[in-house]
C-alpha positions in Angstrom: 4.6 0.7 -16.9 2.1 -0.2 -14.2 1.8 0.5 -10.5 -0.3 -1.5 -8.2 -1.8 0.5 -5.3 -3.0 -1.6 -2.3 -5.8 -0.2 -0.2 -5.5 -1.6 3.4 -8.4 0.3 4.8 -11.5 -1.5 6.1 -13.5 1.2 4.2 -13.1 0.4 0.5 -13.9 4.0 -0.6 -12.7 5.9 2.5 -9.9 8.4 3.1 -7.1 5.9 2.2 -8.8 5.2 -1.1 -9.0 9.0 -1.8 -5.3 9.4 -1.0 -4.4 6.5 -3.3 -6.6 7.9 -6.0 -4.7 11.1 -5.9 -1.4 9.1 -6.2 -2.9 7.2 -9.1 -4.0 10.4 -10.8 -0.5 11.8 -10.6 1.0 8.6 -11.9 -1.5 8.5 -14.8 -0.5 12.1 -15.8 3.0 10.7 -16.5 1.5 7.9 -18.7 1.8 5.2 -15.9 -1.1 2.8 -15.7 -2.4 2.1 -12.2 -4.7 -0.3 -10.4 -6.1 0.1 -6.9 -6.6 -3.3 -5.2 -8.8 -3.4 -2.1 -7.3 -5.7 0.4 -10.3 -6.4 2.5 -10.4 -9.4 4.7 -9.9 -12.2 2.2 -6.4 -13.9 2.5 -7.4 -17.2 1.0 -4.9 -19.1 -1.1 -6.9 -18.2 -4.3 -6.8 -14.5 -3.5 -3.0 -14.6 -2.7 -2.3 -16.3 -6.0 -4.4 -13.7 -7.8 -2.5 -10.9 -6.1 0.8 -12.6 -6.7 0.0 -12.5 -10.4 -0.9 -8.8 -10.1 2.5 -8.2 -8.4 4.4 -10.0 -11.1 2.7 -7.8 -13.8 3.4 -4.6 -11.9 6.4 -2.4 -12.1 5.9 -0.6 -8.8 3.8 -0.6 -5.6 2.1 1.8 -3.3 0.6 0.5 0.0 -2.0 2.6 1.8 -3.3 2.2 5.3 -5.2 4.3 7.8 -3.7 4.7 11.2 -5.2 2.6 14.0 -3.7 2.9 17.4 -0.4 4.1 15.9 -0.1 1.2 13.5 -1.5 -0.2 10.2 -4.8 -2.0 10.2 -4.7 -5.6 11.4 -6.2 -6.8 8.1 -3.5 -5.1 6.1 -0.7 -6.4 8.3 -2.1 -9.9 8.0 -2.4 -9.5 4.2 1.2 -8.2 3.9 2.6 -11.0 6.0 1.0 -13.5 3.6 1.6 -11.7 0.2 5.2 -10.8 0.9 5.8 -14.4 1.8 4.1 -15.7 -1.4 5.1 -12.9 -3.9 8.5 -11.7 -2.5 10.3 -12.6 -5.7 7.8 -10.7 -7.7 8.2 -7.6 -5.6 12.0 -7.5 -5.2 14.0 -4.7 -6.8 10.9 -2.7 -7.8 10.0 0.7 -6.5 7.6 0.9 -3.6 6.0 3.6 -1.5 3.7 4.0 1.5 0.7 6.3 2.1 -0.9 6.6 5.5 -4.1 8.4 6.5 -4.5 9.6 10.1 -6.8 11.8 12.2 -4.5 12.4 15.1 -1.0 10.9 15.8 0.7 7.7 14.9 1.4 8.4 11.3 5.2 8.1 11.6 5.0 4.7 13.4 2.5 3.4 10.8 4.7 4.7 8.0 7.7 2.9 9.4 5.8 -0.3 10.0 4.6 -0.6 6.4 7.9 0.6 5.0 9.6 -2.3 6.7 7.8 -4.7 4.5 9.1 -2.9 1.4 12.7 -2.7 2.6 12.9 -6.3 4.0 11.7 -7.6 0.6 14.3 -5.5 -1.3 12.0 -3.0 -2.9 13.5 0.4 -3.7 11.8 2.7 -1.2 10.6 5.8 -3.1 11.0 8.9 -1.0 11.6 12.6 -1.7 12.6 13.6 1.8 8.9 13.7 2.9 6.5 11.2 4.4 3.4 10.4 2.4 0.7 11.0 4.9 -2.7 12.6 4.8 -4.9 13.8 7.6 -8.7 13.8 7.7 -11.3 15.3 10.0 -14.6 13.9 11.2 -17.6 15.4 9.5 
């Protein structure tokens, strides 16, 4: 079994990455393979086809985003618009979850925004009665 974790932060190794790494560590402890994919800014056709293949090979998904003005990052939203259009069949009927990282408010609206991608494309939303959000402080 393999879970693909998508890092939608503009900071490749920032707080969202740290949260996704903790999720990966927990999944790995159950013998589940994981891969963290950094979304970045590239939404070229070549990249989308590469990620489509990654989606087809994965059994579950976790999407991570920091909170920017009570929503997901623009680059992640752009990427999700494209990849869910291209790889929708490869995502459907698989488990999915969302992790958001915030400093102040807006976590619940970001969580809802990203979860809509999962539910619209027929992924099984993985919840345990809690929202998966982390908070961070400036140094």
